[in-house]
C-alpha positions as CSV (number, residue, x, y, z in Angstrom):
1,X,0.0,0.0,0.0
2,X,1.2,3.5,-0.8
3,X,1.9,5.9,2.1
4,X,-0.5,8.8,2.0
5,X,1.7,11.8,3.0
6,X,-1.2,14.3,2.8
7,X,-3.3,12.2,5.3
8,X,-0.2,11.8,7.5
9,X,0.4,15.6,7.5
10,X,-3.2,16.4,8.4
11,X,-3.3,13.8,11.3
12,X,0.1,14.7,12.7
13,X,0.2,16.1,16.3
14,X,2.7,16.3,19.1
15,X,2.8,13.4,21.5
16,X,0.7,14.2,24.5
17,X,1.5,13.4,28.2
18,X,-0.6,15.9,30.1
19,X,-3.2,13.3,30.9
20,X,-0.6,10.9,32.4
21,X,0.1,10.9,36.2
22,X,3.8,11.7,35.8
23,X,4.0,13.1,39.3
24,X,4.0,9.5,40.5
25,X,7.8,9.6,39.7
26,X,8.3,11.9,42.7
27,X,7.3,9.0,45.1
28,X,8.3,6.2,42.8
29,X,11.4,7.3,40.9
30,X,12.9,5.3,38.0
31,X,16.1,3.4,38.6
32,X,19.4,5.0,37.5
33,X,20.0,2.7,34.5
34,X,16.6,3.6,33.1
35,X,17.2,7.3,33.6
36,X,20.6,7.0,31.9
37,X,18.9,5.4,28.9
38,X,16.1,8.0,28.8
39,X,18.7,10.8,28.8
40,X,20.4,9.2,25.8
41,X,17.0,8.9,24.0
42,X,16.2,12.5,24.9
43,X,19.5,13.8,23.4
44,X,18.8,11.8,20.2
45,X,15.3,13.2,19.8
46,X,16.5,16.8,20.3
47,X,19.3,16.3,17.8
48,X,16.8,15.4,15.0
49,X,17.0,19.0,13.7
50,X,20.8,18.4,13.0
51,X,20.0,15.2,11.1
52,X,17.4,17.3,9.1
53,X,20.0,19.9,8.5
54,X,22.3,17.4,6.8
55,X,19.4,16.0,4.7
56,X,18.3,19.4,3.4
57,X,21.5,19.7,1.3
58,X,20.9,16.4,-0.5
59,X,18.7,15.3,-3.4
60,X,16.1,14.3,-0.8
61,X,15.0,17.9,-0.4
62,X,13.8,18.0,-4.0
63,X,11.2,15.3,-3.6
64,X,7.8,16.7,-2.5
65,X,6.8,13.8,-0.3
66,X,10.2,13.3,1.3
67,X,10.6,17.0,2.1
68,X,7.1,17.2,3.6
69,X,7.7,14.1,5.7
70,X,11.0,15.4,7.0
71,X,9.3,18.6,8.2
72,X,6.7,16.7,10.1
73,X,9.2,14.1,11.3
74,X,11.3,16.8,12.8
75,X,8.3,18.3,14.6
76,X,7.2,15.0,16.1
77,X,10.7,14.0,17.2
78,X,11.2,17.4,18.9
79,X,8.1,16.7,21.1
80,X,9.4,13.2,21.9
81,X,12.4,15.0,23.3
82,X,10.2,17.4,25.3
83,X,8.3,14.5,26.8
84,X,11.4,12.7,27.9
85,X,12.9,15.9,29.2
86,X,9.8,16.4,31.3
87,X,10.2,12.9,32.9
88,X,13.9,13.5,33.5
89,X,13.1,16.9,35.1
90,X,10.9,15.2,37.6
91,X,14.0,13.2,38.7
92,X,16.1,16.4,39.0
93,X,17.8,15.9,35.7
94,X,17.6,19.1,33.6
95,X,18.2,19.0,29.9
96,X,18.8,22.5,28.5
97,X,19.5,23.8,25.1
98,X,22.9,25.0,26.4
99,X,23.7,21.4,27.1
100,X,22.8,20.3,23.6
101,X,24.7,23.2,22.1
102,X,27.8,22.2,24.2
103,X,27.5,18.7,22.9
104,X,27.5,19.9,19.3
105,X,30.4,22.3,19.9
106,X,32.4,19.3,21.4
107,X,32.1,17.5,18.0
108,X,34.2,20.3,16.5
109,X,35.1,20.3,12.9
110,X,33.3,17.0,12.2
111,X,30.0,18.7,12.9
112,X,30.8,21.8,10.9
113,X,31.8,20.0,7.8
114,X,29.1,17.4,7.9
115,X,26.6,19.3,5.7
116,X,29.3,20.0,3.2
117,X,30.4,16.4,3.0
118,X,26.8,15.2,2.8
119,X,26.0,17.6,0.0
120,X,29.1,16.7,-2.1
121,X,28.7,12.9,-1.8
122,X,24.9,12.8,-2.1
123,X,24.8,15.0,-5.1
124,X,27.5,13.0,-6.9
125,X,25.3,9.9,-6.3
126,X,22.2,11.7,-7.6
127,X,18.6,10.5,-7.1
128,X,19.7,7.0,-6.0
129,X,20.9,8.7,-2.8
130,X,17.2,9.2,-1.8
131,X,16.8,5.4,-1.8
132,X,19.8,5.1,0.5
133,X,18.4,7.8,2.8
134,X,15.1,6.0,3.0
135,X,16.7,2.7,3.8
136,X,18.9,4.3,6.4
137,X,15.8,6.0,8.0
138,X,13.9,2.7,8.0
139,X,16.6,1.0,10.0
140,X,17.0,3.9,12.4
141,X,13.3,4.2,13.0
142,X,12.8,0.4,13.5
143,X,15.6,0.5,16.0
144,X,14.1,3.5,17.8
145,X,10.7,1.9,18.0
146,X,12.2,-1.4,19.3
147,X,14.2,0.6,21.9
148,X,11.1,2.3,23.2
149,X,9.1,-0.9,23.4
150,X,12.0,-2.7,25.1
151,X,12.4,0.1,27.7
152,X,8.6,0.0,28.4
153,X,8.8,-3.8,28.9
154,X,11.9,-3.7,31.1
155,X,10.8,-0.8,33.2
156,X,7.5,-2.5,34.3
157,X,6.2,1.0,35.1
158,X,2.7,1.7,33.9
159,X,3.0,5.5,33.4
160,X,6.4,5.4,31.8
161,X,5.2,2.4,29.7
162,X,2.2,4.3,28.3
163,X,4.3,7.4,27.4
164,X,6.9,5.2,25.6
165,X,4.2,3.3,23.7
166,X,2.8,6.6,22.5
167,X,6.2,7.7,21.2
168,X,6.7,4.2,19.6
169,X,3.3,4.6,17.8
170,X,4.6,7.7,16.1
171,X,7.9,6.0,15.3
172,X,5.9,3.3,13.6
173,X,4.4,5.8,11.2
174,X,7.9,7.0,10.4
175,X,8.8,3.4,9.7
176,X,5.9,3.1,7.3
177,X,7.0,6.1,5.3
178,X,10.6,5.2,5.1
179,X,9.9,1.5,4.3
180,X,7.4,2.3,1.5
181,X,9.7,4.8,-0.1
182,X,12.7,2.5,0.3
183,X,10.9,-0.5,-1.3
184,X,9.7,1.5,-4.3
185,X,13.0,3.2,-4.9
186,X,15.1,0.1,-4.5
187,X,12.8,-1.9,-6.8
188,X,13.4,0.7,-9.5
189,X,17.2,0.8,-9.4
190,X,19.7,-2.0,-9.0
191,X,22.4,0.7,-8.5
192,X,20.4,2.0,-5.5
193,X,20.3,-1.5,-4.1
194,X,24.1,-1.8,-4.3
195,X,24.7,1.6,-2.8
196,X,22.2,1.0,0.1
197,X,23.7,-2.4,0.8
198,X,27.3,-1.0,0.8
199,X,26.3,2.0,3.0
200,X,24.6,-0.2,5.6
201,X,27.5,-2.7,5.8
202,X,30.2,-0.1,6.0
203,X,28.8,2.7,7.9
204,X,25.6,2.0,9.9
205,X,25.8,2.4,13.7
206,X,23.1,3.0,16.3
207,X,21.7,6.5,16.2
208,X,23.5,8.7,18.7
209,X,26.9,7.0,18.2
210,X,28.3,10.2,16.7
211,X,26.9,12.3,19.5
212,X,27.3,10.4,22.7
213,X,30.4,8.8,24.3
214,X,31.0,5.2,23.5
215,X,30.3,4.4,27.1
216,X,26.8,5.8,26.9
217,X,26.1,3.9,23.6
218,X,27.4,0.7,25.2
219,X,25.1,1.2,28.2
220,X,22.0,1.8,26.1
221,X,22.6,-1.1,23.7
222,X,23.3,-3.5,26.5
223,X,20.4,-2.2,28.6
224,X,17.9,-2.7,25.8
225,X,19.2,-5.4,23.5
226,X,21.2,-7.8,25.6
227,X,19.9,-11.3,26.2
228,X,17.4,-13.4,24.3
229,X,14.5,-10.9,24.2
230,X,16.8,-8.1,23.1
231,X,18.3,-10.3,20.4
232,X,14.9,-11.2,19.1
233,X,14.1,-7.5,18.6
234,X,17.4,-7.1,16.8
235,X,16.9,-10.0,14.5
236,X,13.3,-8.8,13.7
237,X,14.8,-5.5,12.5
238,X,17.2,-7.3,10.3
239,X,14.5,-9.5,8.9
240,X,12.4,-6.5,7.9
241,X,15.3,-4.8,6.3
242,X,16.2,-8.0,4.4
243,X,12.8,-8.0,2.8
244,X,13.6,-4.8,0.9
245,X,14.7,-5.3,-2.8
246,X,18.3,-6.2,-3.0
247,X,19.0,-6.3,0.7
248,X,18.3,-10.0,1.6
249,X,20.8,-11.6,3.9
250,X,21.9,-8.4,5.6
251,X,22.3,-8.5,9.3
252,X,23.7,-5.1,10.0
253,X,22.0,-4.5,13.4
254,X,22.9,-7.9,14.8
255,X,26.5,-7.5,13.4
256,X,26.8,-4.1,15.0
257,X,25.5,-5.4,18.4
258,X,28.0,-8.2,18.2
259,X,30.9,-5.9,17.3
260,X,30.0,-3.7,20.4
261,X,30.0,-6.8,22.6
262,X,26.2,-6.9,23.3
263,X,25.6,-10.5,24.5
264,X,22.8,-12.5,22.9
């Protein structure tokens, strides 16, 4: 089925949490390992605007549906960050824009030249880059949705679980867009298939790897995806990716977890 971008745009709204009894965290706080993972997730959601920045200099910006989606996607991800920041604030953990800015400044020249590099490489590739972008987005969003669902299950906290399920529901719509676009574009171009396959095998890493310290990435990946249940989620992501044209047999998420020492 085709993804109806106009319907999605009309229905889009920020994730809500005002009806949830979040004050329960004052008397029943979340454990430190959960808060550490939530902080990582919050940082990622707030950094979506930087990912958007890098995509707006690529051929993706010229596609009407893709550019419309990216605008709405950025808006929804921002509010995911706001929701998580609110939960963190109830635990005395404040996430400020100065903190986020400092994290970007710490990246130095890598962050400053990222849009230039992205522009040069993507425009050399041409329209097939959009297919790679869509595949990459599909993997990232599937991983994000799985992460939220895993944290909800691990936390066994009704209020947090409901908030995370609401966020995961919006991530699922992002998955639908990326997957539909990726499937159609890959089916139309064997070159795009080769490029996407190569990009995933060589460069894919969990979202946030370029922003957070390796220790934080290791904590989150082990917290959410270690053990049999976590590995099942990882393998499910790889199976979905493998169903896309030209990508059968890829196990990039499982391979990355193994390389990072996340036990199955």
